[in-house]
N, C-alpha and C positions, 0 to 999 in steps of 0.2 A: 727421420720421420717417415720418409717415403719407402721404407724397406720392411720386409717381414722377417729379416734376420735378427736374431737376438744380439743385443749390444755386448761388446766386450766389457770386462770388469771396469776398466778405466772410463769407458763410455757411460756405464751405469752410474758411476759417481757424478759424472757431469750432468746426466739427465736428472738425477736426484737434486742437484744444486739448482738446475734450471726450473724445477718444479716448485721450489720454495716460494718464490715471489708470486707466480700466478695462482697458487693455492691460497695464499694469504689474501690476494685481491679478490678471488672468488668468494672466500668466506666473508670478506667485508661487503661485497656486493649483495650476498645473500642476507646479511644483517640489515643492510639498507632497504632491501625489498621487504623484509619482515616489518621493519619500522613503518615504511610507507603503506603497507597493507593494513597495519593497525590504524594508522591515521585515516586511511580511506574508509575503513569500517566506521570510525568515529564520525567522519563527515557524512556518510550514508545514513547513519542513525540520526544525526542532527537534521539532515534533509527530510527524513520521514517525519520527525517531530514537527518541523516547521510546516511541512505540507499539510499535516493534520490540523495544526493550529489555523493555518490560512483557510482551510476548508470549513472549519468550525466557525470562524469569523464571517466568512462569506455566506454561510447558511443564515446568519442573523439578518443579512440584507435581502434575503429571498422575498420576492413579491408576495408569495402566499402568506407570509407572516403579517402582511398589511391588510389581508382580506378580513372584512368585518364578519363576525360570527353569524349574522343573519344570512349572508351570501353563502358561507360555508355550509350552513344548515340546509340551504336549498340544494347545493351540490350533493350533500350527503343523502338528501331525499332521493335524488336520481339514482344513486348507487344502491339504494335498498329497494327501489321500486321494481318488482319482478315483471311488471306489465310494460315497462319501457323497453323499446327495441330500437336498435340503430346500428350503424356499421362499427362503431367503437364502443358499443354498450353491451356489457355482459353482466346483468344484474345477478346478485348472489345473496343467498340467505346468510352468508358469512360476512357480508359487508360491514356490519358493526364491529366484528372482531378485527377485520383487516384495517378498517379506518382507525380503530382504537389503538392499533399497534404502531401507528406512525409516530406519534409524539403525545406528550401529556395533554396538550390543549385539544388535540383531535380526540383523544380518549374521553376527556371530560365532555366534549361536545356530543360525541356519539352516545355516551351513556345518558346524556340529558335529552335524547330524542327517542321516546318510547316507540314511535312509529317505525323506527329502524328495526326494532326487535320483533 
């Protein structure tokens, strides 16, 4: 193995016979890797599905969902009031569209507020 000289004919036969077992083991290891990669892909897909499900369930517990419509209406009023100014306030004529794009209940609430439009 540590030479650059070509092996003699009898040495070639010996090298060929020495190659059989490691080549078979290499093939078996490659098959194991392929199987494990397929399983890993399945686990990663399942992980994504579970993470999405957990996120969806967690969203149901969001405190904003407990907010009474009367309070949300008041918050929406501030979003549409172009005269309100403050460090975190950027009123916009697009407020009804932006608020209505959040979810069904916000859409219904913003549509029910003519003063936003």
